[in-house]
DSSP file (Angstrom, degrees, kcal/mol; ACC not computed):
  #  RESIDUE AA STRUCTURE BP1 BP2  ACC     N-H-->O    O-->H-N    N-H-->O    O-->H-N    TCO  KAPPA ALPHA  PHI   PSI    X-CA   Y-CA   Z-CA
    1    1 A M              0   0    0      0, 0.0     2,-0.5     0, 0.0     0, 0.0   0.000 360.0 360.0 360.0 131.3    0.0    0.0    0.0
    2    2 A I        -     0   0    0      2,-0.0     2,-0.6     0, 0.0     0, 0.0  -0.798 360.0-148.3 -95.4 125.9    1.3    3.4   -1.0
    3    3 A K        -     0   0    0     -2,-0.5     2,-0.5     2,-0.0     0, 0.0  -0.819  12.6-168.6 -93.2 126.8    0.8    6.3    1.5
    4    4 A I        -     0   0    0     -2,-0.6     2,-0.2     3,-0.0    -2,-0.0  -0.961  20.3-128.7-113.9 126.3    0.4    9.6   -0.1
    5    5 A E        -     0   0    0     -2,-0.5     3,-0.1     1,-0.1    -2,-0.0  -0.494  33.4-105.2 -70.5 140.4    0.5   12.7    2.1
    6    6 A A        -     0   0    0     -2,-0.2    -1,-0.1     1,-0.1     2,-0.1  -0.424  38.5-112.9 -62.7 135.6   -2.5   15.0    1.6
    7    7 A P        -     0   0    0      0, 0.0     2,-0.4     0, 0.0    -1,-0.1  -0.388  34.0-157.6 -68.2 150.8   -1.5   18.1   -0.3
    8    8 A Y        -     0   0    0     -3,-0.1     2,-0.2    -2,-0.1    -3,-0.0  -0.953  23.0 -97.7-133.3 153.2   -1.6   21.3    1.5
    9    9 A F        +     0   0    0     -2,-0.4     3,-0.1     1,-0.2    57,-0.0  -0.444  41.6 162.5 -69.9 131.9   -2.0   24.9    0.5
   10   10 A Q        -     0   0    0      1,-0.4    57,-2.9    -2,-0.2    58,-0.5   0.724  59.6 -29.9-114.0 -49.8    1.3   26.9    0.2
   11   11 A R  E     -A   66   0A   0     55,-0.3    -1,-0.4    56,-0.1     2,-0.3  -0.985  41.6-151.9-168.2 160.0    0.5   30.0   -1.9
   12   12 A L  E     -A   65   0A   0     53,-2.0    53,-2.1    -2,-0.3     2,-0.4  -0.990  10.3-157.0-143.8 130.8   -1.5   31.4   -4.7
   13   13 A Y  E     -A   64   0A   0     -2,-0.3     2,-0.4    51,-0.2    51,-0.2  -0.910  10.6-175.8-112.1 134.4   -0.6   34.3   -7.1
   14   14 A V  E     +A   63   0A   0     49,-2.8    49,-2.5    -2,-0.4     2,-0.3  -0.990  15.1 160.7-133.3 125.0   -3.3   36.4   -8.9
   15   15 A C        -     0   0    0     -2,-0.4     2,-0.2    47,-0.2    47,-0.2  -0.833  30.3-146.5-138.8  98.3   -2.6   39.0  -11.5
   16   16 A L     >  -     0   0    0     -2,-0.3     4,-2.6    45,-0.3     3,-0.2  -0.460  10.8-135.1 -71.2 133.9   -5.7   39.7  -13.5
   17   17 A D  H  > S+     0   0    0      1,-0.2     4,-2.8     2,-0.2     5,-0.2   0.847 102.1  53.9 -60.3 -38.5   -4.9   40.6  -17.1
   18   18 A A  H  > S+     0   0    0      2,-0.2     4,-2.1     1,-0.2    -1,-0.2   0.910 112.1  44.7 -64.1 -41.8   -7.3   43.6  -17.3
   19   19 A Y  H  > S+     0   0    0     -3,-0.2     4,-2.8     2,-0.2    -2,-0.2   0.928 113.5  51.0 -64.8 -45.1   -5.8   45.2  -14.2
   20   20 A R  H  X S+     0   0    0     -4,-2.6     4,-2.2     1,-0.2    -2,-0.2   0.932 113.1  44.4 -57.8 -49.8   -2.2   44.5  -15.4
   21   21 A K  H  X S+     0   0    0     -4,-2.8     4,-1.8     1,-0.2    -1,-0.2   0.885 114.4  49.2 -63.5 -39.8   -2.9   46.1  -18.8
   22   22 A D  H  X>S+     0   0    0     -4,-2.1     4,-2.9    -5,-0.2     5,-0.5   0.902 110.0  51.3 -67.3 -40.2   -4.7   49.0  -17.3
   23   23 A F  H  X5S+     0   0    0     -4,-2.8     4,-1.8     1,-0.2    -2,-0.2   0.946 112.5  46.0 -57.2 -49.4   -1.9   49.7  -14.8
   24   24 A L  H  <5S+     0   0    0     -4,-2.2    -1,-0.2     1,-0.2    -2,-0.2   0.820 120.0  39.7 -65.7 -31.2    0.6   49.6  -17.6
   25   25 A A  H  <5S+     0   0    0     -4,-1.8    -1,-0.2    -5,-0.2    -2,-0.2   0.791 132.6  13.0 -89.0 -31.1   -1.4   51.9  -19.8
   26   26 A R  H  <5S+     0   0    0     -4,-2.9    -3,-0.2    -5,-0.2     2,-0.2   0.614 100.5  83.0-126.8 -13.1   -2.9   54.4  -17.4
   27   27 A C  S  <<S-     0   0    0     -4,-1.8    26,-0.2    -5,-0.5    27,-0.0  -0.560  80.6 -93.9-101.8 162.3   -1.3   54.4  -13.9
   28   28 A R        -     0   0    0     24,-1.7     2,-1.6    -2,-0.2    24,-0.4  -0.331  41.4-110.4 -64.4 151.7    1.8   56.1  -12.6
   29   29 A P  S    S+     0   0    0      0, 0.0     2,-0.4     0, 0.0    -1,-0.1  -0.241  86.1 105.3 -83.5  51.9    4.9   53.9  -12.7
   30   30 A I        -     0   0    0     -2,-1.6    22,-0.5    22,-0.2     2,-0.3  -0.993  50.3-166.1-129.1 136.1    5.0   53.6   -8.9
   31   31 A I        -     0   0    0     -2,-0.4     2,-0.4    60,-0.2    20,-0.2  -0.912  10.1-149.7-123.1 153.0    3.9   50.5   -6.9
   32   32 A G  E     -B   50   0A   0     18,-2.8    18,-2.4    -2,-0.3     2,-0.5  -0.950  10.1-154.6-115.8 139.5    3.2   50.0   -3.3
   33   33 A V  E     +B   49   0A   0     -2,-0.4     2,-0.3    16,-0.2    16,-0.2  -0.971  21.7 170.1-120.2 122.2    3.9   46.6   -1.7
   34   34 A Y  E     -B   48   0A   0     14,-2.9    14,-2.5    -2,-0.5     2,-0.3  -0.858  14.9-168.2-129.6 160.3    1.8   45.6    1.4
   35   35 A E  E     +B   47   0A   0     -2,-0.3     2,-0.3    12,-0.2    12,-0.2  -0.990   5.0 178.6-145.8 152.4    1.1   42.6    3.6
   36   36 A C  E     -B   46   0A   0     10,-1.9    10,-2.8    -2,-0.3     2,-0.4  -0.984  31.8-106.7-148.4 157.8   -1.3   41.7    6.3
   37   37 A H  E     -B   45   0A   0     -2,-0.3     2,-0.5     8,-0.2     8,-0.2  -0.673  25.3-138.2 -88.0 135.6   -2.0   38.7    8.4
   38   38 A L  E     -B   44   0A   0      6,-2.8     6,-1.3    -2,-0.4     2,-0.3  -0.821  26.5-171.6 -91.9 126.7   -5.1   36.6    7.7
   39   39 A K        +     0   0    0     -2,-0.5     3,-0.3     4,-0.2     2,-0.3  -0.739  39.4  47.6-116.7 164.8   -6.9   35.5   10.9
   40   40 A G  S    S-     0   0    0     -2,-0.3     3,-0.2     1,-0.2    -2,-0.0  -0.783 112.6 -22.7 108.0-153.7   -9.7   33.2   11.5
   41   41 A I  S    S+     0   0    0     -2,-0.3     2,-0.9     1,-0.2    -1,-0.2   0.890 135.8  47.9 -63.2 -42.3  -10.1   29.6   10.2
   42   42 A F  S    S-     0   0    0     -3,-0.3    -1,-0.2     2,-0.0     2,-0.1  -0.766  80.6-175.7-104.8  89.7   -7.9   30.1    7.2
   43   43 A Q        +     0   0    0     -2,-0.9     2,-0.3    -3,-0.2    -4,-0.2  -0.439  27.4  95.3 -83.8 159.1   -4.7   31.8    8.6
   44   44 A G  E     -B   38   0A   0     -6,-1.3    -6,-2.8    -2,-0.1     2,-0.4  -0.988  67.5 -58.2 160.9-154.4   -1.9   33.0    6.4
   45   45 A Q  E     -BC  37  66A   0     21,-3.4    21,-2.6    -2,-0.3     2,-0.5  -0.959  26.7-152.4-127.5 145.6   -0.5   36.1    4.8
   46   46 A F  E     -BC  36  65A   0    -10,-2.8   -10,-1.9    -2,-0.4     2,-0.4  -0.977  16.9-173.7-116.4 114.7   -2.0   38.4    2.2
   47   47 A L  E     +BC  35  64A   0     17,-2.8    17,-3.2    -2,-0.5     2,-0.4  -0.916   9.0 178.7-109.1 134.5    0.6   40.1    0.0
   48   48 A V  E     -BC  34  63A   0    -14,-2.5   -14,-2.9    -2,-0.4     2,-0.5  -0.993  22.4-155.7-142.7 144.9   -0.5   42.8   -2.4
   49   49 A V  E     -BC  33  62A   0     13,-2.9    12,-2.5    -2,-0.4    13,-1.6  -0.985  22.4-180.0-119.0 128.2    1.0   45.2   -5.0
   50   50 A V  E     -BC  32  60A   0    -18,-2.4   -18,-2.8    -2,-0.5     2,-0.2  -0.877  13.2-157.9-125.3 159.6   -1.0   48.3   -5.9
   51   51 A G  E     - C   0  59A   0      8,-3.1     8,-2.6    -2,-0.3     2,-0.5  -0.598  26.8-107.4-117.3-176.2   -0.5   51.3   -8.1
   52   52 A I  E     - C   0  58A   0    -22,-0.5   -24,-1.7   -24,-0.4     6,-0.2  -0.978  31.9-152.6-116.8 123.9   -1.9   54.8   -8.1
   53   53 A N    >   -     0   0    0      4,-2.7     3,-2.0    -2,-0.5   -26,-0.1  -0.227  38.5 -85.5 -88.0-177.1   -4.5   55.7  -10.8
   54   54 A A  T 3  S+     0   0    0      1,-0.3    -1,-0.1     2,-0.1   -27,-0.0   0.693 128.1  56.1 -63.9 -18.2   -5.3   59.1  -12.3
   55   55 A N  T 3  S-     0   0    0      2,-0.1    -1,-0.3     3,-0.0     3,-0.1   0.221 118.6-110.0 -94.3  12.7   -7.7   59.9   -9.4
   56   56 A Y  S <  S+     0   0    0     -3,-2.0     2,-0.3     1,-0.2    -2,-0.1   0.758  77.1 133.6  61.5  29.2   -4.9   59.3   -6.8
   57   57 A N        -     0   0    0     -4,-0.1    -4,-2.7     1,-0.1    -1,-0.2  -0.768  64.9 -99.5-103.1 153.0   -6.6   56.1   -5.6
   58   58 A I  E     - C   0  52A   0     -2,-0.3    -6,-0.2    -6,-0.2    -1,-0.1  -0.413  35.9-158.1 -71.8 150.4   -4.9   52.8   -5.1
   59   59 A Y  E     - C   0  51A   0     -8,-2.6    -8,-3.1    -2,-0.1     2,-0.1  -0.979  15.5-124.9-134.9 116.4   -5.2   50.4   -7.9
   60   60 A P  E     + C   0  50A   0      0, 0.0   -10,-0.2     0, 0.0   -37,-0.1  -0.396  33.7 165.2 -68.1 137.4   -4.8   46.6   -7.4
   61   61 A I  E     -     0   0A   0    -12,-2.5     2,-0.3     1,-0.4   -45,-0.3   0.741  61.5 -20.5-115.5 -47.7   -2.2   45.0   -9.6
   62   62 A A  E     - C   0  49A   0    -13,-1.6   -13,-2.9   -47,-0.2    -1,-0.4  -0.987  54.9-167.8-158.3 159.4   -1.5   41.6   -8.1
   63   63 A Y  E     -AC  14  48A   0    -49,-2.5   -49,-2.8    -2,-0.3     2,-0.4  -0.986   8.5-149.9-149.7 162.8   -1.7   39.6   -4.9
   64   64 A V  E     -AC  13  47A   0    -17,-3.2   -17,-2.8    -2,-0.3     2,-0.5  -0.994   4.0-157.2-132.3 138.2   -0.6   36.5   -3.2
   65   65 A V  E     +AC  12  46A   0    -53,-2.1   -53,-2.0    -2,-0.4     2,-0.3  -0.985  29.5 173.5-110.4 123.4   -2.3   34.4   -0.5
   66   66 A A  E     -AC  11  45A   0    -21,-2.6   -21,-3.4    -2,-0.5   -55,-0.3  -0.927  43.6-133.6-133.9 154.4    0.4   32.4    1.3
   67   67 A K  S    S+     0   0    0    -57,-2.9     2,-0.3    -2,-0.3    -1,-0.1   0.892  96.9  16.5 -70.8 -38.6    0.6   30.1    4.3
   68   68 A L  S    S-     0   0    0    -58,-0.5     2,-0.9   -24,-0.1    -1,-0.2  -0.982  71.4-127.7-136.3 148.3    3.8   31.9    5.5
   69   69 A E        +     0   0    0     -2,-0.3     2,-0.3    -3,-0.1     3,-0.0  -0.840  51.9 151.1 -90.0 105.3    5.5   35.3    4.7
   70   70 A T     >  -     0   0    0     -2,-0.9     4,-2.5     1,-0.1     5,-0.2  -0.842  62.2-105.9-132.0 168.6    9.0   34.3    3.9
   71   71 A K  H  > S+     0   0    0     -2,-0.3     4,-2.5     1,-0.2     5,-0.2   0.879 122.9  53.8 -60.0 -37.6   11.9   35.5    1.8
   72   72 A E  H  > S+     0   0    0      2,-0.2     4,-2.3     1,-0.2    -1,-0.2   0.915 108.4  48.4 -63.4 -43.8   11.1   32.7   -0.6
   73   73 A T  H  > S+     0   0    0      2,-0.2     4,-2.9     1,-0.2    -2,-0.2   0.932 113.1  47.6 -62.3 -47.6    7.4   33.8   -0.9
   74   74 A W  H  X S+     0   0    0     -4,-2.5     4,-2.9     1,-0.2     5,-0.3   0.923 112.9  48.3 -62.2 -44.0    8.4   37.4   -1.5
   75   75 A C  H  X S+     0   0    0     -4,-2.5     4,-2.4    -5,-0.2    -1,-0.2   0.923 112.5  49.1 -62.0 -42.7   11.0   36.5   -4.1
   76   76 A W  H  X S+     0   0    0     -4,-2.3     4,-2.1     2,-0.2    -2,-0.2   0.939 114.0  46.4 -59.1 -49.9    8.5   34.2   -5.8
   77   77 A F  H  X S+     0   0    0     -4,-2.9     4,-2.5     1,-0.2    -2,-0.2   0.931 114.5  45.3 -61.3 -48.8    5.8   36.9   -5.8
   78   78 A L  H  X S+     0   0    0     -4,-2.9     4,-2.8     1,-0.2     5,-0.2   0.867 110.9  53.6 -66.7 -37.3    8.1   39.7   -7.1
   79   79 A Q  H  X S+     0   0    0     -4,-2.4     4,-2.2    -5,-0.3    -1,-0.2   0.926 111.9  45.1 -61.3 -44.1    9.6   37.5   -9.8
   80   80 A L  H  X S+     0   0    0     -4,-2.1     4,-2.8    -5,-0.2    -2,-0.2   0.897 114.2  49.7 -66.7 -40.7    6.1   36.7  -11.1
   81   81 A L  H  X S+     0   0    0     -4,-2.5     4,-2.6     2,-0.2     5,-0.2   0.936 110.2  49.2 -64.6 -45.7    5.1   40.4  -10.9
   82   82 A I  H  X>S+     0   0    0     -4,-2.8     5,-2.0     1,-0.2     4,-1.0   0.902 113.9  47.3 -60.2 -41.7    8.2   41.6  -12.7
   83   83 A E  H  <5S+     0   0    0     -4,-2.2     3,-0.4    -5,-0.2    -1,-0.2   0.939 112.6  48.3 -64.4 -45.4    7.5   39.0  -15.4
   84   84 A D  H  <5S+     0   0    0     -4,-2.8    -2,-0.2     1,-0.2    -1,-0.2   0.863 116.2  43.2 -66.3 -35.1    3.8   39.9  -15.7
   85   85 A L  H  <5S-     0   0    0     -4,-2.6    -1,-0.2    -5,-0.2    -2,-0.2   0.595 104.8-128.8 -87.7 -10.3    4.5   43.6  -15.9
   86   86 A G  T  <5 +     0   0    0     -4,-1.0     2,-0.3    -3,-0.4    -3,-0.2   0.890  48.0 169.1  66.7  38.2    7.5   43.2  -18.3
   87   87 A L      < -     0   0    0     -5,-2.0    -1,-0.2    -6,-0.2     3,-0.1  -0.607  35.2-173.3 -91.5 143.7    9.7   45.3  -16.1
   88   88 A V  S    S+     0   0    0      1,-0.4     2,-0.3    -2,-0.3    -1,-0.1   0.764  83.2  16.1 -99.5 -36.6   13.4   45.7  -16.5
   89   89 A S  S    S-     0   0    0     -7,-0.1    -1,-0.4     2,-0.0     2,-0.3  -0.984  70.7-177.4-135.6 151.6   13.8   47.7  -13.3
   90   90 A V        -     0   0    0     -2,-0.3     2,-0.4    -3,-0.1    15,-0.2  -0.960  25.2-129.7-143.4 153.9   11.4   48.2  -10.4
   91   91 A H        +     0   0    0     -2,-0.3   -60,-0.2    13,-0.2    15,-0.2  -0.922  56.7 108.5-105.4 136.9   11.2   50.1   -7.1
   92   92 A G        -     0   0    0     13,-2.2     2,-0.5    -2,-0.4    15,-0.4  -0.447  44.8  -2.0-164.0-133.4   10.3   47.9   -4.2
   93   93 A L     >  -     0   0    0     -2,-0.1     4,-3.4    13,-0.1     5,-0.5  -0.858  53.3-107.2-116.4 124.8   10.7   45.9   -1.1
   94   94 A D  H  > S+     0   0    0     -2,-0.5     4,-2.3     3,-0.2     5,-0.2   0.616  94.9   4.8   9.4-122.4   13.7   45.3    1.2
   95   95 A V  H  > S+     0   0    0      1,-0.2     4,-1.8     2,-0.2     5,-0.2   0.899 131.9  49.3 -58.7 -49.2   15.3   41.8    1.2
   96   96 A A  H  > S+     0   0    0      1,-0.2     4,-2.9     2,-0.2     5,-0.3   0.921 112.9  46.8 -61.1 -44.2   13.2   40.3   -1.5
   97   97 A F  H  X S+     0   0    0     -4,-3.4     4,-2.9     1,-0.2     7,-0.3   0.877 107.7  57.7 -67.8 -34.5   13.8   43.2   -3.9
   98   98 A D  H  < S+     0   0    0     -4,-2.3    -1,-0.2    -5,-0.5    -2,-0.2   0.873 114.7  38.9 -59.9 -34.1   17.5   43.1   -3.0
   99   99 A L  H  < S+     0   0    0     -4,-1.8    -2,-0.2    -5,-0.2    -1,-0.2   0.902 126.6  33.2 -80.4 -42.6   17.6   39.6   -4.2
  100  100 A V  H  < S+     0   0    0     -4,-2.9    -3,-0.2     1,-0.3    -2,-0.2   0.906 138.7  16.1 -81.6 -45.1   15.3   39.9   -7.2
  101  101 A V  S >< S-     0   0    0     -4,-2.9     3,-2.0    -5,-0.3    -1,-0.3  -0.750  74.0-172.1-132.1  81.2   16.1   43.4   -8.3
  102  102 A P  T 3  S+     0   0    0      0, 0.0    -1,-0.1     0, 0.0    -4,-0.1   0.700  79.3  44.0 -57.2 -27.7   19.4   44.3   -6.6
  103  103 A K  T 3  S+     0   0    0     -6,-0.1     2,-0.1     2,-0.0    -5,-0.1   0.229  83.6 126.8-102.7  15.5   19.7   48.0   -7.5
  104  104 A A    <   -     0   0    0     -3,-2.0     2,-0.2    -7,-0.3   -13,-0.2  -0.433  54.1-132.3 -75.6 144.6   16.1   49.0   -6.8
  105  105 A A        -     0   0    0    -15,-0.2   -13,-2.2    -2,-0.1     2,-0.3  -0.524  26.6-171.6 -83.7 160.4   15.2   51.9   -4.5
  106  106 A H        -     0   0    0    -15,-0.2     2,-0.3    -2,-0.2   -13,-0.1  -0.984  10.6-161.5-149.3 162.1   12.6   51.5   -1.9
  107  107 A S        -     0   0    0    -15,-0.4     2,-0.3    -2,-0.3   -13,-0.1  -0.873  19.4-115.6-138.4 172.3   10.7   53.5    0.7
  108  108 A W        -     0   0    0     -2,-0.3     2,-0.1     1,-0.1     5,-0.0  -0.738  37.5 -88.8-111.6 157.3    8.7   52.9    3.8
  109  109 A C    >>  -     0   0    0     -2,-0.3     4,-2.1     1,-0.1     3,-0.5  -0.384  33.5-130.9 -59.4 134.7    5.1   53.4    4.7
  110  110 A V  H 3> S+     0   0    0      1,-0.2     4,-3.2     2,-0.2     5,-0.2   0.832 106.3  62.4 -61.7 -32.6    4.4   56.9    6.0
  111  111 A R  H 3> S+     0   0    0      1,-0.2     4,-1.4     2,-0.2    -1,-0.2   0.925 108.6  42.0 -59.2 -41.9    2.6   55.5    9.0
  112  112 A H  H <> S+     0   0    0     -3,-0.5     4,-1.0     2,-0.2    -2,-0.2   0.859 113.5  52.0 -72.6 -35.2    5.8   53.8   10.1
  113  113 A L  H >X S+     0   0    0     -4,-2.1     4,-2.8     1,-0.2     3,-0.8   0.934 107.6  53.4 -63.4 -44.2    7.9   56.9    9.2
  114  114 A Y  H 3X S+     0   0    0     -4,-3.2     4,-2.7     1,-0.3    -1,-0.2   0.865  98.9  63.2 -60.0 -36.1    5.6   59.0   11.3
  115  115 A G  H 3< S+     0   0    0     -4,-1.4     4,-0.3     1,-0.2    -1,-0.3   0.872 113.9  34.2 -56.4 -37.8    6.0   56.6   14.3
  116  116 A N  H XX S+     0   0    0     -4,-1.0     3,-0.9    -3,-0.8     4,-0.6   0.857 115.4  56.9 -81.3 -38.7    9.7   57.6   14.3
  117  117 A F  H >X S+     0   0    0     -4,-2.8     4,-2.1     1,-0.2     3,-1.1   0.859  98.3  61.0 -59.6 -41.0    9.2   61.2   13.2
  118  118 A K  H 3< S+     0   0    0     -4,-2.7    -1,-0.2     1,-0.3    -2,-0.1   0.678  91.1  67.4 -69.4 -18.4    6.8   62.0   16.2
  119  119 A T  H <4 S+     0   0    0     -3,-0.9    -1,-0.3    -4,-0.3    -2,-0.2   0.844 118.0  22.8 -70.1 -31.2    9.4   61.2   18.8
  120  120 A L  H << S+     0   0    0     -3,-1.1     2,-0.5    -4,-0.6    -2,-0.2   0.665 127.5  47.6-104.2 -22.9   11.5   64.3   17.7
  121  121 A H  S  < S-     0   0    0     -4,-2.1    -1,-0.2     2,-0.0     2,-0.2  -0.812  73.4-177.2-128.4  90.7    8.8   66.4   16.0
  122  122 A K        +     0   0    0     -2,-0.5     4,-0.2    -3,-0.2     2,-0.1  -0.490  32.3  71.3 -89.1 154.8    5.7   66.7   18.1
  123  123 A G  S  > S-     0   0    0     -2,-0.2     4,-1.7     2,-0.1     5,-0.1  -0.061  74.3-104.3 119.1 145.8    2.5   68.5   17.2
  124  124 A K  H  > S+     0   0    0      1,-0.2     4,-3.0     2,-0.2     5,-0.2   0.865 113.5  60.4 -68.3 -35.3   -0.5   68.2   14.9
  125  125 A V  H  > S+     0   0    0      1,-0.2     4,-2.2     2,-0.2    -1,-0.2   0.926 108.4  42.0 -58.6 -45.5    0.8   70.8   12.4
  126  126 A L  H  > S+     0   0    0      2,-0.2     4,-2.4    -4,-0.2    -1,-0.2   0.867 113.5  53.6 -71.3 -34.8    4.0   68.9   11.6
  127  127 A K  H  X S+     0   0    0     -4,-1.7     4,-2.4     2,-0.2     5,-0.2   0.958 110.5  46.8 -61.7 -49.0    2.0   65.6   11.5
  128  128 A D  H  X S+     0   0    0     -4,-3.0     4,-2.5     1,-0.2    -2,-0.2   0.897 111.3  51.5 -62.1 -39.9   -0.4   67.2    8.9
  129  129 A L  H  X S+     0   0    0     -4,-2.2     4,-2.5    -5,-0.2    -1,-0.2   0.920 108.8  51.5 -62.5 -41.3    2.5   68.6    6.9
  130  130 A L  H  X S+     0   0    0     -4,-2.4     4,-2.4     1,-0.2    -2,-0.2   0.943 112.8  44.4 -58.7 -49.2    4.2   65.2    6.8
  131  131 A W  H  X S+     0   0    0     -4,-2.4     4,-1.9     1,-0.2    -1,-0.2   0.853 110.9  54.7 -67.6 -33.1    1.0   63.6    5.5
  132  132 A N  H  X S+     0   0    0     -4,-2.5     4,-0.6    -5,-0.2    -1,-0.2   0.918 109.2  47.7 -63.9 -42.0    0.4   66.4    3.1
  133  133 A A  H >< S+     0   0    0     -4,-2.5     3,-0.8     1,-0.2    -2,-0.2   0.916 110.7  51.8 -64.5 -42.0    3.8   65.8    1.6
  134  134 A A  H 3< S+     0   0    0     -4,-2.4    -1,-0.2     1,-0.2    -2,-0.2   0.851 114.3  43.1 -63.4 -33.6    3.2   62.0    1.4
  135  135 A K  H 3< S+     0   0    0     -4,-1.9    -1,-0.2    -5,-0.2    -2,-0.2   0.448  81.6 131.4 -90.6  -1.0   -0.1   62.6   -0.4
  136  136 A A    <<  -     0   0    0     -3,-0.8    -3,-0.1    -4,-0.6     6,-0.0  -0.302  51.4-148.6 -56.5 130.7    1.3   65.2   -2.8
  137  137 A P  S    S+     0   0    0      0, 0.0     2,-0.3     0, 0.0    -1,-0.2   0.603  75.7  22.0 -79.7 -11.3    0.3   64.4   -6.4
  138  138 A N  S  > S-     0   0    0      1,-0.1     4,-2.0     0, 0.0     5,-0.2  -0.955  83.7-102.8-151.7 167.4    3.5   66.0   -7.9
  139  139 A V  H  > S+     0   0    0     -2,-0.3     4,-3.1     1,-0.2     5,-0.3   0.896 115.4  57.0 -62.3 -43.7    7.0   67.0   -7.0
  140  140 A A  H  > S+     0   0    0      1,-0.2     4,-2.0     2,-0.2    -1,-0.2   0.924 110.8  43.1 -57.4 -47.8    6.2   70.7   -6.7
  141  141 A E  H  > S+     0   0    0      2,-0.2     4,-2.3     1,-0.2    -1,-0.2   0.867 113.3  52.4 -69.0 -35.8    3.5   70.1   -4.1
  142  142 A F  H  X S+     0   0    0     -4,-2.0     4,-2.5     2,-0.2    -2,-0.2   0.961 111.4  46.2 -60.9 -50.3    5.7   67.7   -2.3
  143  143 A E  H  X S+     0   0    0     -4,-3.1     4,-2.4     1,-0.2    -2,-0.2   0.862 110.2  54.8 -63.4 -34.5    8.6   70.2   -2.1
  144  144 A C  H  X S+     0   0    0     -4,-2.0     4,-2.3    -5,-0.3    -1,-0.2   0.947 110.2  44.5 -63.8 -47.9    6.2   72.9   -1.0
  145  145 A E  H  X S+     0   0    0     -4,-2.3     4,-1.9     1,-0.2    -2,-0.2   0.888 113.1  51.4 -63.9 -38.9    5.0   70.8    2.0
  146  146 A M  H  X S+     0   0    0     -4,-2.5     4,-2.3     2,-0.2    -1,-0.2   0.895 109.5  50.5 -64.9 -38.8    8.5   69.8    2.8
  147  147 A N  H  X S+     0   0    0     -4,-2.4     4,-3.0     2,-0.2     5,-0.2   0.905 106.9  54.4 -66.3 -39.2    9.6   73.5    2.8
  148  148 A K  H  X S+     0   0    0     -4,-2.3     4,-2.4     1,-0.2    -1,-0.2   0.918 108.9  49.2 -58.7 -42.1    6.7   74.4    5.1
  149  149 A M  H  X S+     0   0    0     -4,-1.9     4,-2.3     2,-0.2    -2,-0.2   0.927 111.0  48.9 -63.0 -44.0    8.0   71.7    7.5
  150  150 A K  H  X S+     0   0    0     -4,-2.3     4,-2.1     1,-0.2     6,-0.2   0.935 112.5  48.0 -61.0 -47.5   11.5   73.1    7.4
  151  151 A E  H  X>S+     0   0    0     -4,-3.0     5,-1.7     1,-0.2     4,-0.5   0.886 111.8  49.5 -59.8 -40.0   10.2   76.7    8.0
  152  152 A L  H ><5S+     0   0    0     -4,-2.4     3,-0.8    -5,-0.2    -1,-0.2   0.914 112.2  47.9 -66.1 -41.9    8.1   75.6   10.9
  153  153 A E  H 3<5S+     0   0    0     -4,-2.3    -1,-0.2     1,-0.2    -2,-0.2   0.845 112.3  48.7 -68.0 -33.7   11.0   73.7   12.5
  154  154 A S  H 3<5S-     0   0    0     -4,-2.1    -1,-0.2    -5,-0.2    -2,-0.2   0.499 118.6-110.1 -86.0  -3.4   13.4   76.7   12.0
  155  155 A G  T <<5S+     0   0    0     -3,-0.8    -3,-0.2    -4,-0.5     2,-0.1   0.441  75.1 132.3  89.7  -0.6   10.8   79.1   13.5
  156  156 A E      < -     0   0    0     -5,-1.7     2,-0.4    -6,-0.2    -1,-0.3  -0.451  68.0 -96.6 -79.8 159.5   10.1   80.9   10.3
  157  157 A A        -     0   0    0     -2,-0.1     2,-0.2    -3,-0.1    -1,-0.1  -0.626  41.8-118.7 -74.8 129.5    6.5   81.6    9.2
  158  158 A A        -     0   0    0     -2,-0.4     2,-0.3    -7,-0.1   -10,-0.1  -0.495  27.9-143.0 -71.3 135.4    5.3   78.9    6.7
  159  159 A H        -     0   0    0     -2,-0.2     2,-0.2   -15,-0.1    -8,-0.1  -0.721  14.8-113.1 -98.4 148.1    4.4   80.3    3.3
  160  160 A D              0   0    0     -2,-0.3    -1,-0.0     1,-0.1   -15,-0.0  -0.491 360.0 360.0 -74.2 150.6    1.5   79.0    1.2
  161  161 A C              0   0    0     -2,-0.2    -1,-0.1   -20,-0.0   -17,-0.0   0.461 360.0 360.0 -86.3 360.0    2.5   77.3   -2.1
């Protein structure tokens, strides 16, 4: 008698062709990479890559449901994503991107940046300026918000853009 171990779920990758094509044709060439824990009966990890559409809303590109969040899972996800998007270079995520796309730049979630920022820079005004800079739709508005922060920190009166 041959014993066969029951198969078990490891991971699933989804990149819908319509979303992929629309992202490539209409969205800004910036992606966000996020993960969250799945709780309840079916535990695991949900990994997702989003873009920003013309209305400044997040736009789903691809996602993975995995049993575990590991370096191997991230590498697998990013390799499939790069292949699906036909990218030569990508901006992205920490260790996995260092392995998959060694020279890529990356950034951190503003919520996590603010956690460090608020220890040295207290107050609602600076918090709002940081978030305004993060949400700026273009370089000029970003730089304006950053200059307001610098002026406020140096004691100067902040100027409107």
